[in-house]
N, CA, C and O atoms as a DFTB+ gen file, in Angstrom:
344 C
 N C O
     1  1      12.075     -20.101      12.379
     2  2      11.143     -19.766      11.316
     3  2       9.739     -20.250      11.652
     4  3       8.759     -19.566      11.357
     5  1       9.636     -21.430      12.272
     6  2       8.312     -21.953      12.609
     7  2       7.612     -21.097      13.650
     8  3       6.404     -20.881      13.562
     9  1       8.362     -20.601      14.643
    10  2       7.747     -19.732      15.652
    11  2       7.292     -18.422      15.022
    12  3       6.226     -17.906      15.361
    13  1       8.082     -17.890      14.120
    14  2       7.714     -16.652      13.445
    15  2       6.455     -16.853      12.606
    16  3       5.593     -15.975      12.558
    17  1       6.350     -17.987      11.957
    18  2       5.188     -18.283      11.124
    19  2       3.898     -18.248      11.940
    20  3       2.847     -17.886      11.410
    21  1       3.958     -18.615      13.212
    22  2       2.767     -18.639      14.061
    23  2       2.232     -17.245      14.354
    24  3       1.029     -17.083      14.558
    25  1       3.089     -16.243      14.378
    26  2       2.643     -14.890      14.719
    27  2       2.661     -13.927      13.545
    28  3       2.194     -12.795      13.676
    29  1       3.183     -14.342      12.407
    30  2       3.322     -13.419      11.290
    31  2       1.975     -12.852      10.856
    32  3       1.913     -11.711      10.397
    33  1       0.904     -13.615      10.989
    34  2      -0.419     -13.120      10.616
    35  2      -0.861     -11.938      11.442
    36  3      -1.602     -11.088      10.949
    37  1      -0.427     -11.859      12.683
    38  2      -0.813     -10.726      13.519
    39  2       0.106      -9.529      13.322
    40  3      -0.197      -8.431      13.790
    41  1       1.223      -9.730      12.637
    42  2       2.188      -8.651      12.428
    43  2       2.161      -8.145      10.989
    44  3       2.258      -6.941      10.752
    45  1       2.030      -9.048      10.040
    46  2       2.059      -8.703       8.620
    47  2       0.641      -8.762       8.074
    48  3      -0.021      -9.796       8.160
    49  1       0.181      -7.663       7.519
    50  2      -1.164      -7.579       6.965
    51  2      -1.338      -8.558       5.809
    52  3      -0.374      -8.883       5.116
    53  1      -2.573      -9.028       5.600
    54  2      -2.859      -9.950       4.505
    55  2      -2.634      -9.308       3.140
    56  3      -2.439     -10.018       2.153
    57  1      -2.657      -7.980       3.067
    58  2      -2.470      -7.313       1.780
    59  2      -1.009      -7.229       1.366
    60  3      -0.712      -6.855       0.231
    61  1      -0.106      -7.565       2.249
    62  2       1.318      -7.537       1.923
    63  2       1.655      -8.721       1.025
    64  3       1.057      -9.791       1.132
    65  1       2.625      -8.509       0.136
    66  2       3.013      -9.616      -0.735
    67  2       4.401     -10.148      -0.407
    68  3       4.715     -11.287      -0.752
    69  1       5.223      -9.364       0.239
    70  2       6.567      -9.822       0.576
    71  2       6.569     -10.507       1.933
    72  3       5.789     -10.148       2.816
    73  1       7.424     -11.472       2.097
    74  2       7.631     -12.177       3.359
    75  2       6.407     -12.968       3.817
    76  3       6.253     -13.233       5.009
    77  1       5.543     -13.343       2.886
    78  2       4.366     -14.146       3.198
    79  2       4.439     -15.404       2.344
    80  3       4.673     -15.334       1.138
    81  1       4.237     -16.557       2.980
    82  2       4.304     -17.833       2.271
    83  2       3.329     -17.836       1.095
    84  3       2.219     -17.315       1.199
    85  1       3.743     -18.416      -0.003
    86  2       2.955     -18.529      -1.231
    87  2       2.863     -17.211      -2.007
    88  3       2.139     -17.139      -2.999
    89  1       3.573     -16.180      -1.580
    90  2       3.546     -14.903      -2.294
    91  2       4.963     -14.500      -2.660
    92  3       5.933     -14.923      -2.031
    93  1       5.061     -13.683      -3.679
    94  2       6.355     -13.206      -4.154
    95  2       6.437     -11.695      -3.967
    96  3       5.417     -11.007      -4.000
    97  1       7.633     -11.185      -3.773
    98  2       7.815      -9.751      -3.556
    99  2       7.368      -8.944      -4.775
   100  3       6.988      -7.782      -4.635
   101  1       7.407      -9.537      -5.956
   102  2       7.016      -8.823      -7.174
   103  2       5.513      -8.856      -7.440
   104  3       5.057      -8.239      -8.402
   105  1       4.734      -9.553      -6.623
   106  2       3.288      -9.631      -6.842
   107  2       2.650      -8.249      -6.899
   108  3       1.789      -8.000      -7.743
   109  1       3.057      -7.357      -6.021
   110  2       2.490      -6.006      -6.002
   111  2       2.759      -5.249      -7.289
   112  3       1.893      -4.532      -7.789
   113  1       3.960      -5.411      -7.821
   114  2       4.316      -4.740      -9.072
   115  2       3.489      -5.297     -10.221
   116  3       3.033      -4.543     -11.081
   117  1       3.296      -6.601     -10.241
   118  2       2.498      -7.212     -11.302
   119  2       1.055      -6.737     -11.249
   120  3       0.453      -6.469     -12.288
   121  1       0.497      -6.630     -10.052
   122  2      -0.873      -6.132      -9.901
   123  2      -0.954      -4.687     -10.389
   124  3      -1.885      -4.326     -11.110
   125  1       0.010      -3.866     -10.003
   126  2       0.025      -2.468     -10.450
   127  2       0.095      -2.389     -11.974
   128  3      -0.584      -1.564     -12.585
   129  1       0.907      -3.237     -12.582
   130  2       1.020      -3.261     -14.034
   131  2      -0.310      -3.631     -14.686
   132  3      -0.692      -3.040     -15.696
   133  1      -1.010      -4.596     -14.120
   134  2      -2.318      -4.993     -14.652
   135  2      -3.322      -3.845     -14.553
   136  3      -4.126      -3.639     -15.463
   137  1      -3.276      -3.107     -13.458
   138  2      -4.189      -1.975     -13.269
   139  2      -3.918      -0.896     -14.315
   140  3      -4.850      -0.339     -14.897
   141  1      -2.646      -0.607     -14.550
   142  2      -2.281       0.398     -15.555
   143  2      -2.715      -0.062     -16.941
   144  3      -3.279       0.723     -17.704
   145  1      -2.460      -1.319     -17.273
   146  2      -2.869      -1.848     -18.575
   147  2      -4.379      -1.756     -18.760
   148  3      -4.854      -1.364     -19.826
   149  1      -5.134      -2.117     -17.724
   150  2      -6.595      -2.057     -17.797
   151  2      -7.068      -0.620     -18.011
   152  3      -7.976      -0.373     -18.805
   153  1      -6.453       0.321     -17.305
   154  2      -6.827       1.730     -17.458
   155  2      -6.566       2.205     -18.887
   156  3      -7.386       2.916     -19.469
   157  1      -5.429       1.813     -19.448
   158  2      -5.117       2.203     -20.831
   159  2      -6.108       1.578     -21.814
   160  3      -6.608       2.250     -22.716
   161  1      -6.385       0.289     -21.631
   162  2      -7.296      -0.415     -22.540
   163  2      -8.693       0.191     -22.541
   164  3      -9.321       0.324     -23.592
   165  1      -9.175       0.558     -21.358
   166  2     -10.543       1.070     -21.226
   167  2     -10.606       2.594     -21.145
   168  3     -11.647       3.169     -20.827
   169  1      -9.477       3.237     -21.437
   170  2      -9.389       4.701     -21.440
   171  2      -9.927       5.314     -20.144
   172  3     -10.690       6.280     -20.159
   173  1      -9.508       4.728     -19.037
   174  2      -9.893       5.222     -17.712
   175  2      -8.820       6.178     -17.201
   176  3      -7.635       6.027     -17.501
   177  1      -9.261       7.161     -16.424
   178  2      -8.290       8.032     -15.772
   179  2      -7.656       7.264     -14.624
   180  3      -8.308       6.444     -13.977
   181  1      -6.394       7.531     -14.379
   182  2      -5.671       6.794     -13.351
   183  2      -4.635       7.703     -12.711
   184  3      -3.949       8.458     -13.399
   185  1      -4.528       7.628     -11.412
   186  2      -3.518       8.384     -10.682
   187  2      -2.626       7.386      -9.965
   188  3      -3.116       6.518      -9.242
   189  1      -1.327       7.503     -10.160
   190  2      -0.356       6.649      -9.489
   191  2       0.618       7.523      -8.722
   192  3       0.898       8.654      -9.119
   193  1       1.123       7.002      -7.640
   194  2       2.186       7.701      -6.940
   195  2       3.130       6.688      -6.340
   196  3       2.732       5.576      -5.994
   197  1       4.378       7.077      -6.218
   198  2       5.404       6.224      -5.636
   199  2       6.011       6.974      -4.467
   200  3       6.307       8.166      -4.559
   201  1       6.187       6.279      -3.396
   202  2       6.764       6.879      -2.205
   203  2       8.099       6.209      -1.928
   204  3       8.191       4.982      -1.929
   205  1       9.120       6.996      -1.693
   206  2      10.416       6.471      -1.290
   207  2      10.370       6.308       0.222
   208  3      10.356       7.298       0.953
   209  1      10.347       5.076       0.690
   210  2      10.153       4.812       2.109
   211  2      11.435       4.883       2.935
   212  3      11.384       4.714       4.153
   213  1      12.570       5.125       2.306
   214  2      13.812       5.179       3.061
   215  2      13.744       6.305       4.080
   216  3      13.632       7.478       3.724
   217  1      13.810       5.942       5.324
   218  2      13.744       6.867       6.453
   219  2      12.461       7.692       6.465
   220  3      12.397       8.717       7.144
   221  1      11.450       7.268       5.734
   222  2      10.207       8.031       5.662
   223  2       9.512       8.092       7.010
   224  3       8.910       9.109       7.354
   225  1       9.590       7.020       7.770
   226  2       8.891       6.991       9.052
   227  2       9.459       8.014      10.022
   228  3       8.759       8.458      10.932
   229  1      10.726       8.396       9.839
   230  2      11.346       9.379      10.725
   231  2      10.895      10.798      10.428
   232  3      11.018      11.671      11.287
   233  1      10.377      11.050       9.239
   234  2      10.129      12.432       8.842
   235  2       8.672      12.778       8.557
   236  3       8.376      13.938       8.271
   237  1       7.762      11.828       8.623
   238  2       6.365      12.095       8.292
   239  2       5.542      12.220       9.560
   240  3       5.602      11.362      10.440
   241  1       4.773      13.295       9.645
   242  2       3.812      13.470      10.733
   243  2       2.492      12.875      10.247
   244  3       1.742      13.528       9.522
   245  1       2.212      11.637      10.646
   246  2       1.060      10.904      10.118
   247  2      -0.261      11.568      10.468
   248  3      -1.198      11.533       9.670
   249  1      -0.354      12.172      11.642
   250  2      -1.576      12.887      12.016
   251  2      -1.834      14.060      11.091
   252  3      -2.961      14.290      10.654
   253  1      -0.769      14.803      10.798
   254  2      -0.884      15.944       9.885
   255  2      -1.281      15.472       8.488
   256  3      -2.157      16.061       7.854
   257  1      -0.638      14.412       8.013
   258  2      -0.953      13.878       6.693
   259  2      -2.419      13.470       6.614
   260  3      -3.089      13.757       5.622
   261  1      -2.920      12.808       7.645
   262  2      -4.326      12.403       7.670
   263  2      -5.238      13.627       7.671
   264  3      -6.256      13.638       6.979
   265  1      -4.887      14.654       8.437
   266  2      -5.682      15.891       8.458
   267  2      -5.734      16.538       7.077
   268  3      -6.792      16.985       6.635
   269  1      -4.594      16.584       6.403
   270  2      -4.544      17.174       5.061
   271  2      -5.415      16.373       4.102
   272  3      -6.175      16.952       3.326
   273  1      -5.313      15.045       4.149
   274  2      -6.130      14.221       3.253
   275  2      -7.613      14.416       3.545
   276  3      -8.425      14.461       2.621
   277  1      -7.973      14.531       4.817
   278  2      -9.373      14.750       5.190
   279  2      -9.850      16.098       4.646
   280  3     -10.946      16.185       4.093
   281  1      -9.045      17.140       4.795
   282  2      -9.414      18.470       4.304
   283  2      -9.508      18.512       2.781
   284  3     -10.250      19.317       2.217
   285  1      -8.751      17.642       2.128
   286  2      -8.805      17.571       0.667
   287  2      -9.913      16.633       0.196
   288  3     -10.007      16.313      -0.988
   289  1     -10.747      16.200       1.132
   290  2     -11.916      15.350       0.850
   291  2     -11.541      13.966       0.333
   292  3     -12.271      13.382      -0.467
   293  1     -10.402      13.438       0.789
   294  2     -10.079      12.051       0.473
   295  2     -11.103      11.172       1.182
   296  3     -11.341      11.357       2.375
   297  1     -11.706      10.236       0.490
   298  2     -12.650       9.331       1.153
   299  2     -11.951       8.532       2.256
   300  3     -10.746       8.286       2.194
   301  1     -12.719       8.138       3.251
   302  2     -12.171       7.380       4.380
   303  2     -11.464       6.123       3.887
   304  3     -10.386       5.786       4.377
   305  1     -12.059       5.431       2.926
   306  2     -11.458       4.198       2.411
   307  2     -10.093       4.474       1.784
   308  3      -9.164       3.689       1.973
   309  1      -9.954       5.561       1.050
   310  2      -8.663       5.905       0.449
   311  2      -7.634       6.167       1.526
   312  3      -6.497       5.706       1.433
   313  1      -8.033       6.914       2.558
   314  2      -7.096       7.218       3.637
   315  2      -6.667       5.932       4.328
   316  3      -5.507       5.787       4.715
   317  1      -7.590       5.011       4.482
   318  2      -7.259       3.722       5.100
   319  2      -6.258       2.965       4.233
   320  3      -5.290       2.405       4.748
   321  1      -6.485       2.946       2.922
   322  2      -5.568       2.261       2.009
   323  2      -4.176       2.868       2.094
   324  3      -3.182       2.144       2.151
   325  1      -4.102       4.194       2.102
   326  2      -2.806       4.865       2.164
   327  2      -2.096       4.513       3.461
   328  3      -0.892       4.253       3.458
   329  1      -2.832       4.500       4.574
   330  2      -2.228       4.138       5.860
   331  2      -1.735       2.695       5.840
   332  3      -0.698       2.387       6.429
   333  1      -2.470       1.807       5.168
   334  2      -2.058       0.403       5.065
   335  2      -0.761       0.260       4.276
   336  3       0.053      -0.620       4.560
   337  1      -0.573       1.126       3.286
   338  2       0.629       1.051       2.456
   339  2       1.876       1.476       3.207
   340  3       2.981       1.053       2.866
   341  1       1.714       2.292       4.204
   342  2       2.867       2.773       4.943
   343  2       2.809       2.219       6.328
   344  3       3.691       2.495       7.141
């Protein structure tokens, strides 16, 4: 475990909440819940999506997905966030 801890920073992104010391796997869900609550309170529009990641890496053409998002005028930052999530 100690050897893994030395390299986990280069393998696991800082935005991840699972498998990182001082963080809980449910942190992401709690943050999402806060965002939804804030949107409801302030009557903001909000778009959410859930991806089933089971075997997703075997079936997604990431280059094609990025091309589609670019053609749909997704901002670069959004595309980066989506890539970070998967």
